[in-house]
C-alpha positions, 0 to 999 in steps of 0.5 A, a space after each residue: 153745716 150753716 144755718 140761715 144767717 151762714 153762721 156755722 153751727 160749731 159757731 152758734 155752739 161756741 157763742 153758748 158756751 160757758 166761759 169762765 174768765 180765771 182771774 185774781 189767783 194768789 201770786 204776787 201779780 193778783 191785783 193786776 190779774 184781777 184788773 186784767 179779768 175784769 177787762 176781758 169779762 166785759 169784752 166777753 159780755 159786750 161779745 154777748 158770750 155767757 161769761 162767769 168771773 172766777 177768783 182762781 183759789 184751792 176750790 177752783 175745781 167746785 167753781 168750774 164745775 158749779 158755774 157749769 164752765 164749757 172754756 176757760 179764758 185764763 187771766 192768771 199772771 205769775 204763780 199758779 196761772 202763768 206757770 203750767 200748773 192751772 193748765 194741767 188742771 184744766 187738761 185733767 178736766 177736759 175743759 179748753 183753755 186760752 194760751 198755751 199748753 203746760 210745757 210752754 207755759 212752766 218754759 216760758 214762766 222759769 227764766 233759767 229754763 227759757 233762756 237754755 231754749 232761746 240758747 238752743 234756737 241761737 235766739 240773741 238774748 242778753 248773756 247770764 248766770 243762776 245763783 242759788 240762795 245762800 250764795 257766798 261772796 259780795 260779788 258771787 258772778 264768774 263771767 257778768 260785772 255791773 251793770 246787771 240786772 237780778 230777777 227771781 227765776 219764776 216772776 212776771 210784771 218785774 216784781 223783785 227785780 232790781 238794776 245793780 250798777 255797783 258791786 256794793 248793791 249786789 247783796 241787797 238786791 239778791 236778798 230782794 229776788 231770793 223772797 220770791 225764789 230760791 234761785 236768780 237770774 242775773 243778767 248783763 245790763 243791756 243799755 238801750 230802749 224797752 220794746 215788746 211785740 206781741 204774737 196772736 194767732 202765729 203771727 207777729 203784731 206791731 212793735 211797741 215801745 215804752 219810756 219809762 219817766 224814771 228811765 226803768 221799766 219796772 212795776 211802778 212804771 207799768 202799772 202807774 203812769 208812769 210810761 210813754 207809749 210809742 205805738 208802732 215804735 219810732 224804728 228803721 223797717 229792718 229793726 222793726 222786722 228784726 224784732 217781729 221775725 225774732 219775737 215770733 221766734 221765740 214764741 214757736 221756740 217756746 211752743 206757744 200758741 194763741 197769744 203772748 207778748 216778746 219783750 226786748 231790749 234794743 241795745 245802742 247798736 239797733 239790735 233787739 236782744 230777746 228778754 223774755 216771753 210772757 204767755 198771758 199778757 196783761 189786758 189792762 188799760 195800760 197793757 202791751 199785747 192790746 196795744 200791739 195788736 190796736 196798731 194793726 186794726 184789732 181792737 180789744 174786743 176783737 182781740 179777746 174773741 180771737 184768743 177765746 176762739 183760738 182755744 175753743 178750735 184748739 180744744 180736743 174732745 176729752 171733755 167728758 159729758 155734763 153728767 160724768 165726773 169731773 
């Protein structure tokens, strides 16, 4: 049913909805999340949406009820936001939310489990081993030799990540990774180029290349202006198509929905190798998903609106009435 301006009743109701932008949290990525949330909140207000910011803490259910949130825009990175936990809470409360569901979020956040999914779907990804805290030996790996990349199982933004180029450097890298998780993923180092692809509404966007000044695309390179971005990435048509196809296949294999960002290394033979899928990509001034979207004609505000509208369209009618229990 449409009004005089040709706008459907459902669209008008969406625009009246109170959007709670969930940001901050208690993960190691809190500061990045606050910046992402602030950028999203500003965009929603420019779009004329009724948006409120919420610093997600232990009182999150109370804040959602007090601010009468109709739909949640999740801008939380890392634990407690990107791992399926807040998605589960919102499911229980019957509040629609942006991005992937509980299972896809948990799988993508857990680097070990997502690797097994990639292998099951025969998606090209570097070889890996998993080590548990307390492991013994100067080089406790069975198959891999240096160089390798050591990562906490469930962190993002390159938190706790080390590139190990000699056997003697392994102990320190594991100590760093085990500060965050009882398990560490050790992945074969791929010499080559850093690429990423945004996925939106089940469509792969432009390929972006990241060229960090120090050679390693770590936390400082990502958030302290130490990287050159090439959009679209200077690839052959075949390489670009293969990278985009692999991004979409990874997004689908994990069961993601809405927006995601898929990271790769392009090896010296020109083959894209899948590293990981980010179900809540950053939305800061230097973030990659907005760059990938901008290259195909989707501006920042338009990207935010599409992510939000997908959440509202996907929502099932589970939500109790305002007077009911939350």
